[in-house]
Backbone as CSV, one residue per row, in Angstrom:
resi,resn,N_x,N_y,N_z,CA_x,CA_y,CA_z,C_x,C_y,C_z
1,MET,59.298,-67.283,56.642,59.679,-66.052,56.787,58.404,-65.181,56.055
2,SER,57.840,-64.104,56.769,56.793,-63.338,56.198,57.423,-62.469,55.048
3,ARG,56.533,-62.011,54.103,56.972,-61.017,53.187,57.736,-59.881,53.672
4,LYS,56.924,-59.331,54.881,57.420,-58.051,55.404,58.864,-58.211,56.215
5,SER,58.985,-59.609,56.838,60.367,-59.953,57.407,61.272,-59.812,56.215
6,LYS,60.874,-60.536,54.982,61.961,-60.549,54.000,62.291,-59.195,53.517
7,PHE,60.990,-58.551,53.258,61.703,-57.086,52.989,62.646,-56.298,53.893
8,ILE,62.246,-56.326,55.226,63.417,-55.610,56.117,64.535,-56.342,56.031
9,ALA,64.618,-57.605,56.054,65.883,-58.133,55.810,66.842,-57.731,54.695
10,SER,65.849,-57.392,53.594,66.819,-57.309,52.324,67.335,-55.593,52.613
11,VAL,66.558,-55.031,53.156,66.839,-53.318,53.111,67.702,-53.481,54.077
12,VAL,67.853,-54.017,55.362,69.154,-54.091,56.291,70.464,-54.639,55.576
13,ALA,70.140,-55.855,54.790,71.383,-56.010,54.036,71.783,-55.119,52.936
14,ALA,70.923,-54.676,52.123,71.374,-53.552,51.459,72.150,-52.425,51.874
15,SER,71.338,-52.089,53.108,72.027,-50.882,53.835,73.502,-51.088,54.373
16,LYS,73.785,-52.351,54.468,75.475,-52.727,55.230,76.232,-52.826,54.133
17,GLU,75.674,-52.795,52.623,76.992,-53.024,51.523,77.258,-51.479,51.402
18,ASP,78.447,-51.461,50.715,79.449,-50.132,50.561,78.500,-49.118,49.720
19,ILE,78.014,-49.673,48.532,77.348,-48.807,47.670,75.651,-49.389,47.487
20,PRO,74.889,-48.793,48.049,73.533,-49.712,47.842,73.019,-49.542,46.359
21,ALA,72.232,-50.321,46.024,71.685,-50.317,44.726,70.607,-49.184,44.555
22,LEU,70.698,-48.684,43.740,69.651,-47.483,43.271,68.134,-48.271,42.852
23,PRO,67.119,-47.481,42.840,65.858,-48.186,42.505,66.033,-48.694,40.990
24,PHE,66.491,-47.873,40.157,66.320,-48.059,38.768,67.420,-49.369,38.336
25,GLN,68.396,-49.799,39.354,69.382,-50.694,39.386,68.870,-51.831,39.632
26,ARG,67.965,-52.128,40.586,67.367,-53.239,41.374,66.387,-53.612,40.049
27,GLY,65.631,-52.797,39.215,64.710,-53.261,38.362,65.139,-54.430,37.328
28,ALA,66.374,-54.212,37.150,67.363,-55.049,36.064,67.374,-56.639,36.842
29,ALA,67.919,-56.455,38.245,67.792,-58.061,39.106,66.568,-58.518,39.199
30,ARG,65.582,-57.629,39.126,64.366,-58.225,39.591,63.643,-58.833,38.148
31,LYS,63.853,-58.417,37.023,63.350,-58.781,35.934,64.063,-60.255,35.541
32,ALA,65.367,-60.009,35.958,66.297,-61.323,35.523,65.676,-62.489,36.756
33,MET,65.226,-62.149,37.667,64.875,-63.346,38.819,63.442,-63.810,37.941
34,PHE,62.653,-62.948,37.675,61.482,-63.238,37.181,61.783,-64.314,35.745
35,ALA,62.377,-63.920,35.070,62.970,-64.833,33.638,63.653,-66.185,34.051
36,ARG,64.348,-66.034,35.108,65.046,-67.455,35.685,63.774,-68.232,36.242
37,ASN,62.720,-67.886,37.115,61.594,-68.507,37.425,61.019,-69.131,36.692
38,LYS,60.606,-68.294,35.555,59.879,-68.669,34.482,60.084,-69.782,33.456
39,ALA,61.738,-69.636,33.409,62.336,-70.776,32.745,62.597,-71.806,33.556
40,GLN,62.530,-71.894,34.787,62.578,-73.269,35.458,61.246,-73.851,35.492
41,THR,60.148,-73.127,35.554,58.746,-73.752,35.612,58.457,-74.315,34.586
42,PRO,58.061,-75.747,34.593,57.464,-76.310,33.368,56.170,-75.452,32.596
43,GLU,55.990,-75.447,31.716,54.433,-75.243,31.321,53.447,-75.979,31.387
44,ARG,52.404,-75.535,31.809,51.119,-76.446,32.197,50.460,-76.654,30.577
45,LYS,49.873,-77.993,30.753,48.994,-78.259,29.644,47.632,-77.349,29.700
46,ARG,47.229,-76.817,28.509,46.028,-76.409,29.075,44.805,-77.254,28.163
47,ALA,43.661,-77.129,28.678,42.437,-77.897,28.082,42.045,-77.648,27.442
């Protein structure tokens, strides 16, 4: 799925919810996602 398709799908899904998340509320979820991804990826060895 392309980035554009993912974005459109997320907007459609959010619009179907009872109370859509406000832009400042989505920021916390986004930061949490980045933190999870960073915690899951092993650190690379630097030469």
